KEBA-596289 format. One record per residue (C-alpha): y, z, x. Coordinates in steps of 0.5 Angstrom, whole numbers, plus 500, padded with zeros to 3 digits. Example, Ala and Ser with C-alpha at 12.3 -4.5 7.8 and 13.67 -1.06 7.14 Angstrom:
2
{north = 491	up = 516	east = 525}
{north = 498	up = 514	east = 527}
REM end
This chain:
637
{north = 083	up = 086	east = 772}
{north = 085	up = 079	east = 770}
{north = 082	up = 081	east = 763}
{north = 086	up = 087	east = 762}
{north = 092	up = 084	east = 764}
{north = 091	up = 079	east = 759}
{north = 090	up = 084	east = 754}
{north = 096	up = 088	east = 756}
{north = 100	up = 082	east = 756}
{north = 098	up = 080	east = 749}
{north = 099	up = 087	east = 746}
{north = 106	up = 087	east = 749}
{north = 107	up = 080	east = 746}
{north = 106	up = 082	east = 739}
{north = 111	up = 087	east = 738}
{north = 116	up = 082	east = 741}
{north = 114	up = 077	east = 737}
{north = 114	up = 082	east = 731}
{north = 121	up = 084	east = 733}
{north = 123	up = 077	east = 733}
{north = 121	up = 075	east = 726}
{north = 124	up = 081	east = 724}
{north = 131	up = 080	east = 727}
{north = 131	up = 073	east = 725}
{north = 129	up = 075	east = 718}
{north = 134	up = 080	east = 717}
{north = 140	up = 075	east = 721}
{north = 139	up = 069	east = 717}
{north = 142	up = 072	east = 710}
{north = 147	up = 076	east = 714}
{north = 149	up = 070	east = 718}
{north = 151	up = 066	east = 712}
{north = 155	up = 072	east = 709}
{north = 160	up = 071	east = 715}
{north = 160	up = 064	east = 715}
{north = 165	up = 063	east = 709}
{north = 173	up = 062	east = 711}
{north = 176	up = 067	east = 707}
{north = 182	up = 064	east = 702}
{north = 189	up = 065	east = 705}
{north = 195	up = 069	east = 701}
{north = 202	up = 071	east = 702}
{north = 204	up = 077	east = 707}
{north = 205	up = 077	east = 715}
{north = 197	up = 077	east = 717}
{north = 196	up = 071	east = 712}
{north = 202	up = 067	east = 714}
{north = 200	up = 067	east = 721}
{north = 193	up = 065	east = 719}
{north = 196	up = 059	east = 715}
{north = 201	up = 058	east = 721}
{north = 195	up = 057	east = 725}
{north = 192	up = 052	east = 721}
{north = 198	up = 048	east = 719}
{north = 199	up = 047	east = 727}
{north = 192	up = 045	east = 728}
{north = 193	up = 039	east = 722}
{north = 200	up = 037	east = 725}
{north = 197	up = 036	east = 732}
{north = 202	up = 041	east = 735}
{north = 200	up = 043	east = 742}
{north = 198	up = 050	east = 743}
{north = 202	up = 054	east = 749}
{north = 208	up = 049	east = 748}
{north = 209	up = 048	east = 741}
{north = 206	up = 054	east = 738}
{north = 205	up = 060	east = 742}
{north = 201	up = 066	east = 739}
{north = 195	up = 071	east = 740}
{north = 190	up = 065	east = 737}
{north = 190	up = 058	east = 741}
{north = 188	up = 051	east = 739}
{north = 181	up = 054	east = 736}
{north = 184	up = 060	east = 733}
{north = 183	up = 057	east = 726}
{north = 175	up = 057	east = 727}
{north = 176	up = 065	east = 727}
{north = 182	up = 066	east = 722}
{north = 184	up = 060	east = 719}
{north = 185	up = 058	east = 712}
{north = 180	up = 054	east = 709}
{north = 182	up = 046	east = 709}
{north = 177	up = 040	east = 709}
{north = 179	up = 037	east = 715}
{north = 177	up = 043	east = 719}
{north = 171	up = 046	east = 716}
{north = 166	up = 042	east = 719}
{north = 168	up = 044	east = 726}
{north = 170	up = 051	east = 724}
{north = 163	up = 052	east = 720}
{north = 158	up = 050	east = 726}
{north = 162	up = 053	east = 731}
{north = 161	up = 060	east = 727}
{north = 154	up = 058	east = 727}
{north = 154	up = 058	east = 734}
{north = 157	up = 064	east = 735}
{north = 152	up = 068	east = 731}
{north = 146	up = 065	east = 734}
{north = 149	up = 068	east = 741}
{north = 149	up = 075	east = 737}
{north = 142	up = 074	east = 734}
{north = 139	up = 072	east = 741}
{north = 143	up = 078	east = 744}
{north = 140	up = 083	east = 738}
{north = 133	up = 080	east = 739}
{north = 134	up = 081	east = 747}
{north = 136	up = 088	east = 747}
{north = 131	up = 090	east = 742}
{north = 125	up = 087	east = 744}
{north = 123	up = 091	east = 750}
{north = 120	up = 098	east = 751}
{north = 126	up = 102	east = 749}
{north = 127	up = 108	east = 744}
{north = 126	up = 105	east = 737}
{north = 132	up = 110	east = 735}
{north = 137	up = 106	east = 740}
{north = 135	up = 099	east = 738}
{north = 136	up = 101	east = 731}
{north = 143	up = 104	east = 733}
{north = 145	up = 098	east = 736}
{north = 143	up = 094	east = 730}
{north = 147	up = 098	east = 726}
{north = 153	up = 098	east = 730}
{north = 152	up = 090	east = 730}
{north = 152	up = 090	east = 722}
{north = 158	up = 095	east = 722}
{north = 162	up = 090	east = 727}
{north = 160	up = 084	east = 723}
{north = 163	up = 087	east = 716}
{north = 169	up = 090	east = 719}
{north = 172	up = 086	east = 725}
{north = 169	up = 079	east = 724}
{north = 165	up = 074	east = 727}
{north = 168	up = 074	east = 734}
{north = 166	up = 081	east = 736}
{north = 159	up = 080	east = 733}
{north = 159	up = 074	east = 739}
{north = 162	up = 079	east = 744}
{north = 156	up = 084	east = 742}
{north = 151	up = 079	east = 743}
{north = 154	up = 077	east = 750}
{north = 154	up = 085	east = 752}
{north = 146	up = 085	east = 750}
{north = 145	up = 079	east = 754}
{north = 148	up = 082	east = 760}
{north = 143	up = 088	east = 759}
{north = 138	up = 083	east = 759}
{north = 140	up = 080	east = 765}
{north = 140	up = 087	east = 768}
{north = 133	up = 088	east = 767}
{north = 130	up = 081	east = 768}
{north = 135	up = 077	east = 774}
{north = 131	up = 071	east = 773}
{north = 135	up = 070	east = 766}
{north = 142	up = 071	east = 769}
{north = 144	up = 063	east = 770}
{north = 142	up = 062	east = 762}
{north = 146	up = 069	east = 760}
{north = 152	up = 067	east = 764}
{north = 152	up = 060	east = 762}
{north = 152	up = 063	east = 755}
{north = 158	up = 068	east = 757}
{north = 162	up = 063	east = 760}
{north = 162	up = 059	east = 753}
{north = 163	up = 064	east = 749}
{north = 169	up = 067	east = 754}
{north = 172	up = 060	east = 754}
{north = 172	up = 059	east = 746}
{north = 175	up = 066	east = 746}
{north = 181	up = 063	east = 751}
{north = 182	up = 058	east = 746}
{north = 181	up = 061	east = 740}
{north = 183	up = 069	east = 740}
{north = 185	up = 071	east = 747}
{north = 183	up = 078	east = 747}
{north = 176	up = 075	east = 746}
{north = 176	up = 071	east = 752}
{north = 179	up = 077	east = 756}
{north = 173	up = 081	east = 754}
{north = 168	up = 077	east = 755}
{north = 170	up = 074	east = 761}
{north = 172	up = 081	east = 764}
{north = 165	up = 084	east = 763}
{north = 162	up = 078	east = 766}
{north = 166	up = 078	east = 772}
{north = 166	up = 085	east = 773}
{north = 158	up = 085	east = 773}
{north = 158	up = 079	east = 778}
{north = 163	up = 082	east = 782}
{north = 159	up = 089	east = 783}
{north = 153	up = 085	east = 784}
{north = 156	up = 081	east = 790}
{north = 158	up = 088	east = 793}
{north = 152	up = 092	east = 792}
{north = 146	up = 088	east = 790}
{north = 141	up = 086	east = 795}
{north = 141	up = 079	east = 798}
{north = 137	up = 075	east = 793}
{north = 142	up = 078	east = 787}
{north = 148	up = 076	east = 791}
{north = 146	up = 069	east = 791}
{north = 144	up = 069	east = 784}
{north = 151	up = 072	east = 783}
{north = 155	up = 067	east = 787}
{north = 151	up = 061	east = 783}
{north = 153	up = 065	east = 776}
{north = 160	up = 065	east = 778}
{north = 160	up = 058	east = 780}
{north = 157	up = 057	east = 773}
{north = 162	up = 061	east = 769}
{north = 168	up = 057	east = 773}
{north = 165	up = 050	east = 772}
{north = 164	up = 052	east = 764}
{north = 171	up = 055	east = 763}
{north = 175	up = 050	east = 767}
{north = 171	up = 044	east = 764}
{north = 172	up = 047	east = 757}
{north = 180	up = 049	east = 758}
{north = 181	up = 042	east = 760}
{north = 177	up = 038	east = 755}
{north = 181	up = 042	east = 750}
{north = 188	up = 040	east = 753}
{north = 186	up = 032	east = 754}
{north = 184	up = 033	east = 761}
{north = 191	up = 035	east = 763}
{north = 192	up = 041	east = 768}
{north = 199	up = 042	east = 766}
{north = 198	up = 043	east = 759}
{north = 192	up = 048	east = 761}
{north = 196	up = 052	east = 766}
{north = 202	up = 052	east = 761}
{north = 197	up = 055	east = 755}
{north = 194	up = 060	east = 760}
{north = 201	up = 062	east = 762}
{north = 204	up = 063	east = 756}
{north = 198	up = 066	east = 753}
{north = 198	up = 071	east = 758}
{north = 205	up = 073	east = 757}
{north = 204	up = 074	east = 749}
{north = 198	up = 079	east = 751}
{north = 201	up = 082	east = 757}
{north = 207	up = 084	east = 753}
{north = 203	up = 087	east = 747}
{north = 202	up = 094	east = 750}
{north = 210	up = 095	east = 751}
{north = 213	up = 091	east = 745}
{north = 208	up = 093	east = 740}
{north = 206	up = 100	east = 741}
{north = 205	up = 104	east = 735}
{north = 203	up = 112	east = 736}
{north = 198	up = 115	east = 731}
{north = 194	up = 121	east = 730}
{north = 193	up = 125	east = 737}
{north = 187	up = 128	east = 734}
{north = 184	up = 121	east = 733}
{north = 186	up = 119	east = 740}
{north = 183	up = 125	east = 743}
{north = 177	up = 124	east = 740}
{north = 177	up = 117	east = 742}
{north = 178	up = 119	east = 749}
{north = 172	up = 124	east = 749}
{north = 168	up = 118	east = 746}
{north = 170	up = 113	east = 752}
{north = 169	up = 118	east = 757}
{north = 162	up = 120	east = 755}
{north = 160	up = 112	east = 754}
{north = 163	up = 111	east = 761}
{north = 159	up = 117	east = 764}
{north = 153	up = 114	east = 761}
{north = 155	up = 108	east = 765}
{north = 156	up = 111	east = 771}
{north = 149	up = 114	east = 771}
{north = 146	up = 107	east = 770}
{north = 150	up = 105	east = 776}
{north = 146	up = 111	east = 780}
{north = 139	up = 108	east = 777}
{north = 141	up = 101	east = 781}
{north = 144	up = 098	east = 775}
{north = 151	up = 098	east = 777}
{north = 153	up = 091	east = 775}
{north = 151	up = 092	east = 768}
{north = 155	up = 099	east = 768}
{north = 161	up = 096	east = 771}
{north = 161	up = 091	east = 765}
{north = 160	up = 097	east = 760}
{north = 166	up = 101	east = 763}
{north = 170	up = 094	east = 762}
{north = 168	up = 093	east = 755}
{north = 170	up = 100	east = 753}
{north = 177	up = 100	east = 757}
{north = 179	up = 094	east = 754}
{north = 177	up = 096	east = 747}
{north = 181	up = 102	east = 748}
{north = 187	up = 098	east = 750}
{north = 186	up = 094	east = 744}
{north = 185	up = 100	east = 739}
{north = 190	up = 105	east = 742}
{north = 196	up = 101	east = 744}
{north = 198	up = 099	east = 737}
{north = 194	up = 105	east = 734}
{north = 194	up = 103	east = 726}
{north = 187	up = 103	east = 723}
{north = 186	up = 096	east = 723}
{north = 186	up = 096	east = 731}
{north = 183	up = 103	east = 732}
{north = 177	up = 100	east = 729}
{north = 176	up = 096	east = 735}
{north = 175	up = 101	east = 740}
{north = 170	up = 105	east = 735}
{north = 166	up = 099	east = 734}
{north = 165	up = 097	east = 741}
{north = 163	up = 104	east = 743}
{north = 158	up = 104	east = 738}
{north = 155	up = 098	east = 741}
{north = 156	up = 100	east = 749}
{north = 153	up = 107	east = 748}
{north = 146	up = 105	east = 745}
{north = 145	up = 099	east = 750}
{north = 146	up = 104	east = 756}
{north = 140	up = 108	east = 753}
{north = 136	up = 101	east = 752}
{north = 137	up = 099	east = 759}
{north = 136	up = 107	east = 762}
{north = 130	up = 109	east = 765}
{north = 131	up = 116	east = 767}
{north = 131	up = 121	east = 762}
{north = 138	up = 124	east = 764}
{north = 141	up = 118	east = 763}
{north = 138	up = 116	east = 756}
{north = 140	up = 123	east = 754}
{north = 147	up = 122	east = 755}
{north = 147	up = 115	east = 752}
{north = 144	up = 118	east = 746}
{north = 149	up = 123	east = 746}
{north = 155	up = 118	east = 747}
{north = 152	up = 114	east = 741}
{north = 152	up = 120	east = 736}
{north = 159	up = 121	east = 738}
{north = 161	up = 114	east = 737}
{north = 157	up = 113	east = 730}
{north = 161	up = 119	east = 728}
{north = 168	up = 116	east = 730}
{north = 166	up = 110	east = 727}
{north = 164	up = 113	east = 720}
{north = 170	up = 117	east = 720}
{north = 174	up = 111	east = 721}
{north = 170	up = 107	east = 716}
{north = 172	up = 113	east = 711}
{north = 179	up = 113	east = 713}
{north = 180	up = 105	east = 712}
{north = 176	up = 106	east = 705}
{north = 171	up = 100	east = 708}
{north = 165	up = 099	east = 705}
{north = 160	up = 095	east = 710}
{north = 155	up = 093	east = 705}
{north = 161	up = 090	east = 701}
{north = 161	up = 084	east = 706}
{north = 153	up = 082	east = 705}
{north = 153	up = 081	east = 697}
{north = 149	up = 075	east = 694}
{north = 155	up = 071	east = 692}
{north = 158	up = 071	east = 699}
{north = 151	up = 069	east = 702}
{north = 151	up = 064	east = 697}
{north = 158	up = 061	east = 699}
{north = 156	up = 061	east = 706}
{north = 150	up = 057	east = 705}
{north = 155	up = 052	east = 701}
{north = 159	up = 052	east = 707}
{north = 153	up = 050	east = 712}
{north = 150	up = 045	east = 707}
{north = 157	up = 042	east = 705}
{north = 163	up = 044	east = 709}
{north = 168	up = 040	east = 706}
{north = 167	up = 041	east = 699}
{north = 166	up = 049	east = 700}
{north = 173	up = 049	east = 704}
{north = 176	up = 045	east = 698}
{north = 174	up = 051	east = 693}
{north = 177	up = 056	east = 698}
{north = 183	up = 051	east = 698}
{north = 184	up = 052	east = 691}
{north = 183	up = 059	east = 691}
{north = 188	up = 060	east = 696}
{north = 193	up = 056	east = 691}
{north = 193	up = 062	east = 686}
{north = 196	up = 068	east = 691}
{north = 201	up = 063	east = 694}
{north = 204	up = 062	east = 687}
{north = 208	up = 069	east = 689}
{north = 211	up = 065	east = 695}
{north = 214	up = 059	east = 690}
{north = 221	up = 058	east = 691}
{north = 225	up = 057	east = 685}
{north = 226	up = 049	east = 683}
{north = 233	up = 049	east = 684}
{north = 232	up = 052	east = 691}
{north = 226	up = 047	east = 693}
{north = 231	up = 041	east = 691}
{north = 236	up = 044	east = 695}
{north = 232	up = 044	east = 701}
{north = 229	up = 037	east = 700}
{north = 226	up = 034	east = 706}
{north = 230	up = 038	east = 711}
{north = 226	up = 041	east = 716}
{north = 224	up = 049	east = 715}
{north = 223	up = 055	east = 719}
{north = 221	up = 062	east = 716}
{north = 224	up = 068	east = 720}
{north = 221	up = 073	east = 722}
{north = 214	up = 072	east = 719}
{north = 213	up = 069	east = 712}
{north = 210	up = 062	east = 714}
{north = 206	up = 062	east = 707}
{north = 212	up = 060	east = 704}
{north = 211	up = 053	east = 708}
{north = 205	up = 052	east = 705}
{north = 207	up = 055	east = 698}
{north = 212	up = 050	east = 697}
{north = 210	up = 044	east = 701}
{north = 216	up = 044	east = 706}
{north = 217	up = 040	east = 713}
{north = 215	up = 046	east = 718}
{north = 219	up = 046	east = 724}
{north = 217	up = 052	east = 728}
{north = 220	up = 055	east = 734}
{north = 214	up = 056	east = 739}
{north = 213	up = 063	east = 738}
{north = 213	up = 062	east = 730}
{north = 212	up = 069	east = 728}
{north = 218	up = 071	east = 731}
{north = 217	up = 079	east = 732}
{north = 212	up = 077	east = 737}
{north = 217	up = 074	east = 742}
{north = 218	up = 080	east = 745}
{north = 218	up = 078	east = 753}
{north = 224	up = 075	east = 756}
{north = 220	up = 069	east = 758}
{north = 218	up = 068	east = 750}
{north = 225	up = 069	east = 748}
{north = 227	up = 064	east = 753}
{north = 222	up = 059	east = 750}
{north = 224	up = 060	east = 743}
{north = 232	up = 060	east = 745}
{north = 231	up = 053	east = 748}
{north = 227	up = 050	east = 742}
{north = 233	up = 053	east = 737}
{north = 238	up = 050	east = 742}
{north = 235	up = 043	east = 743}
{north = 231	up = 042	east = 736}
{north = 232	up = 047	east = 731}
{north = 230	up = 047	east = 724}
{north = 235	up = 044	east = 719}
{north = 234	up = 050	east = 715}
{north = 232	up = 057	east = 717}
{north = 230	up = 062	east = 711}
{north = 231	up = 069	east = 714}
{north = 229	up = 076	east = 712}
{north = 233	up = 081	east = 716}
{north = 227	up = 086	east = 717}
{north = 222	up = 087	east = 723}
{north = 216	up = 090	east = 723}
{north = 215	up = 098	east = 725}
{north = 222	up = 099	east = 723}
{north = 225	up = 095	east = 729}
{north = 232	up = 093	east = 730}
{north = 231	up = 086	east = 727}
{north = 236	up = 083	east = 733}
{north = 232	up = 086	east = 739}
{north = 225	up = 082	east = 739}
{north = 228	up = 076	east = 741}
{north = 236	up = 077	east = 742}
{north = 237	up = 071	east = 746}
{north = 234	up = 067	east = 740}
{north = 238	up = 071	east = 735}
{north = 245	up = 070	east = 739}
{north = 243	up = 062	east = 739}
{north = 242	up = 063	east = 731}
{north = 248	up = 066	east = 730}
{north = 252	up = 061	east = 734}
{north = 249	up = 054	east = 731}
{north = 247	up = 056	east = 724}
{north = 251	up = 058	east = 718}
{north = 249	up = 062	east = 711}
{north = 249	up = 057	east = 706}
{north = 253	up = 059	east = 699}
{north = 246	up = 060	east = 696}
{north = 240	up = 064	east = 697}
{north = 233	up = 064	east = 695}
{north = 228	up = 069	east = 694}
{north = 220	up = 069	east = 692}
{north = 216	up = 074	east = 688}
{north = 212	up = 076	east = 693}
{north = 217	up = 076	east = 699}
{north = 224	up = 078	east = 696}
{north = 230	up = 075	east = 698}
{north = 232	up = 070	east = 704}
{north = 238	up = 068	east = 707}
{north = 239	up = 061	east = 707}
{north = 242	up = 059	east = 714}
{north = 244	up = 051	east = 715}
{north = 244	up = 048	east = 722}
{north = 251	up = 046	east = 723}
{north = 253	up = 040	east = 728}
{north = 258	up = 044	east = 732}
{north = 259	up = 046	east = 740}
{north = 255	up = 052	east = 741}
{north = 259	up = 059	east = 742}
{north = 264	up = 060	east = 748}
{north = 262	up = 067	east = 751}
{north = 267	up = 072	east = 755}
{north = 265	up = 078	east = 759}
{north = 267	up = 084	east = 757}
{north = 265	up = 088	east = 763}
{north = 260	up = 093	east = 765}
{north = 259	up = 100	east = 764}
{north = 254	up = 105	east = 768}
{north = 250	up = 108	east = 763}
{north = 244	up = 113	east = 762}
{north = 238	up = 114	east = 757}
{north = 240	up = 118	east = 751}
{north = 247	up = 118	east = 752}
{north = 253	up = 115	east = 748}
{north = 255	up = 108	east = 750}
{north = 262	up = 106	east = 748}
{north = 262	up = 099	east = 745}
{north = 268	up = 095	east = 746}
{north = 272	up = 092	east = 741}
{north = 272	up = 084	east = 741}
{north = 278	up = 080	east = 743}
{north = 278	up = 077	east = 735}
{north = 275	up = 081	east = 729}
{north = 270	up = 075	east = 728}
{north = 267	up = 075	east = 735}
{north = 260	up = 078	east = 736}
{north = 259	up = 083	east = 742}
{north = 252	up = 083	east = 746}
{north = 250	up = 088	east = 750}
{north = 245	up = 087	east = 756}
{north = 241	up = 093	east = 758}
{north = 239	up = 094	east = 765}
{north = 233	up = 098	east = 762}
{north = 227	up = 098	east = 766}
{north = 220	up = 102	east = 766}
{north = 219	up = 107	east = 771}
{north = 213	up = 107	east = 775}
{north = 210	up = 112	east = 771}
{north = 212	up = 108	east = 765}
{north = 208	up = 102	east = 768}
{north = 202	up = 106	east = 769}
{north = 202	up = 108	east = 762}
{north = 203	up = 101	east = 759}
{north = 197	up = 099	east = 763}
{north = 192	up = 104	east = 762}
{north = 195	up = 105	east = 754}
{north = 201	up = 104	east = 752}
{north = 209	up = 105	east = 753}
{north = 213	up = 110	east = 750}
{north = 217	up = 108	east = 744}
{north = 224	up = 106	east = 745}
{north = 230	up = 107	east = 740}
{north = 237	up = 104	east = 739}
{north = 242	up = 109	east = 735}
{north = 249	up = 106	east = 733}
{north = 254	up = 110	east = 730}
{north = 259	up = 106	east = 726}
{north = 266	up = 107	east = 725}
{north = 265	up = 111	east = 718}
{north = 261	up = 116	east = 721}
{north = 254	up = 113	east = 719}
{north = 249	up = 113	east = 724}
{north = 243	up = 107	east = 724}
{north = 237	up = 108	east = 728}
{north = 231	up = 103	east = 729}
{north = 226	up = 102	east = 734}
{north = 228	up = 098	east = 740}
{north = 224	up = 092	east = 744}
{north = 225	up = 095	east = 751}
{north = 222	up = 088	east = 755}
{north = 228	up = 084	east = 752}
{north = 233	up = 089	east = 752}
{north = 237	up = 085	east = 758}
{north = 237	up = 078	east = 754}
{north = 243	up = 080	east = 751}
{north = 242	up = 084	east = 744}
{north = 248	up = 083	east = 738}
{north = 251	up = 090	east = 738}
{north = 257	up = 089	east = 734}
{north = 257	up = 088	east = 728}
{north = 250	up = 091	east = 727}
{north = 248	up = 089	east = 720}
{north = 245	up = 095	east = 716}
{north = 242	up = 091	east = 711}
{north = 241	up = 084	east = 708}
{north = 248	up = 083	east = 705}
{north = 251	up = 085	east = 711}
{north = 247	up = 080	east = 715}
{north = 249	up = 074	east = 710}
{north = 256	up = 076	east = 712}
{north = 255	up = 076	east = 719}
{north = 252	up = 069	east = 719}
{north = 258	up = 067	east = 714}
{north = 262	up = 068	east = 720}
{north = 266	up = 074	east = 716}
{north = 270	up = 079	east = 720}
{north = 265	up = 086	east = 719}
{north = 269	up = 092	east = 722}
{north = 265	up = 097	east = 718}
{north = 259	up = 095	east = 721}
{north = 262	up = 095	east = 728}
{north = 259	up = 101	east = 732}
{north = 264	up = 105	east = 736}
{north = 258	up = 107	east = 740}
{north = 250	up = 106	east = 741}
{north = 245	up = 110	east = 744}
{north = 238	up = 108	east = 747}
{north = 233	up = 113	east = 746}
{north = 227	up = 114	east = 750}
{north = 223	up = 119	east = 755}
{north = 227	up = 119	east = 762}
{north = 220	up = 120	east = 766}
{north = 218	up = 113	east = 763}
{north = 224	up = 109	east = 763}
{north = 231	up = 108	east = 767}
{north = 237	up = 105	east = 764}
{north = 242	up = 104	east = 769}
{north = 248	up = 100	east = 766}
{north = 250	up = 095	east = 760}
{north = 254	up = 089	east = 761}
{north = 258	up = 087	east = 755}
{north = 260	up = 080	east = 753}
{north = 263	up = 077	east = 746}
{north = 261	up = 070	east = 743}
{north = 266	up = 066	east = 739}
{north = 263	up = 061	east = 734}
{north = 266	up = 055	east = 733}
{north = 269	up = 054	east = 726}
REM end
């Protein structure tokens, strides 16, 4: 019998060894293709990549000086290539890839159906090509959790790895940290509730491991300061929590319906796993799919929706791999088929070529980064200079700015790098993201106490939003403390900018103009200011209903609009940021274009752009508007 067991063990070890050799042989070149940090350029997304890198090089404190959905290690995932940060970026990325490789081998080395193992590896490949290295590591953690469900003795190791990746996520890209720690936490909590005594003890030990690793990692990142750590976590939670409301973007109803059906099918397979006694992993799978739904369909553009389909295509085959009952396996296989169909649909819609990522040239570039990160980063830095020429200022404009500190509103931070300007950003340096009262208050306080000498402003915002509505208190402060220069500037890539210069005067004086009862979708009269050059602000008591709060928590908040009727009979309409509506939005004048905005900042009287009324347009079951308070700001000369 002993000999038979030995032979059986040997026969089982050979396939596992073959899988190990195969996964490693496949992973090595694919991993090298994911190592290079891509050159940066102009535009919104490229600008925040440059901002992350610049903030790190300037030793700005994340969570205090810089607030974004990426943290102090964000440059590892999305930074621009610079020699000073290259080694840390490359070797951290290698560790993330190691987690993915371990997870892939772990998931594929058992006796599960070959087709499901190949399906998981295919989803991992597509994730690497479309979403990047962060979700490759997340896939590795999910696969390790599946292994822990089958082999409890590995649980402490698995949760140490999950805690490390989750902590990195909190410090790099907050959604990655939430995904990893959320799934790991769901696994352990359910195991504490329904597991046998031995499993509950293991869960408590694993929770302790997660807590120690996470706390130690966060404190290390912030020099041991609990205050700095808490501030970072609080402000990170603020910017993540406000996303579903302020950044909501509707999309195709057919796409959302298809994704919902896929999510329900994957969740059904997880529920069937729970009936097999694998409730902890089932909970982790459901949390993963729900968070992916939130990431992908709160802001429903093609770039975000890929998140959901990639995660669904990872979780569904893992459920089939873990399953032991035929009914569970069939449902999980069906979910995998649906997720793959949705993923192929999305890849076709975005014109994504998965294999384009894994070219020989990119693999060779990855090898260069591994063996000499600084030299490879210098090459990437050189390549970046070419697209940045599109944000080069004219020589006379650059000479006028000189050594003055500069901020760019709302997003084109690439100008700072293109012209080697002295950057002095507000905390939420991509101002369209200052979409909650707390974030608006932080930017407002920074502008009032230490604002940049020069603000380069484009009168625009994403999604057709009213440019003054994302951070209304901050923009009111900007109107008070800055004046339009007599000269403007533009760049080939970004167009014309207003040049606003900080003036050494007292802030505006404010005068209440009264409060009006108001309702949604009805005209609200805008009072005339005491003087023609005064600026009128409106604080809207606009709140989500219980239904609106539930919709925002489970999916996204409905769109809100503001409509202005001008004295000449014309009507202007913009998207409106509901969470900051009570901060005092400028409603008179309401510039319709860049030139009218320049005249506003020049202190001119603008009766033609002073609306006689405004309307807040939103679905009444989701929002309530009770009143509007008006006040006038008088600027000092």
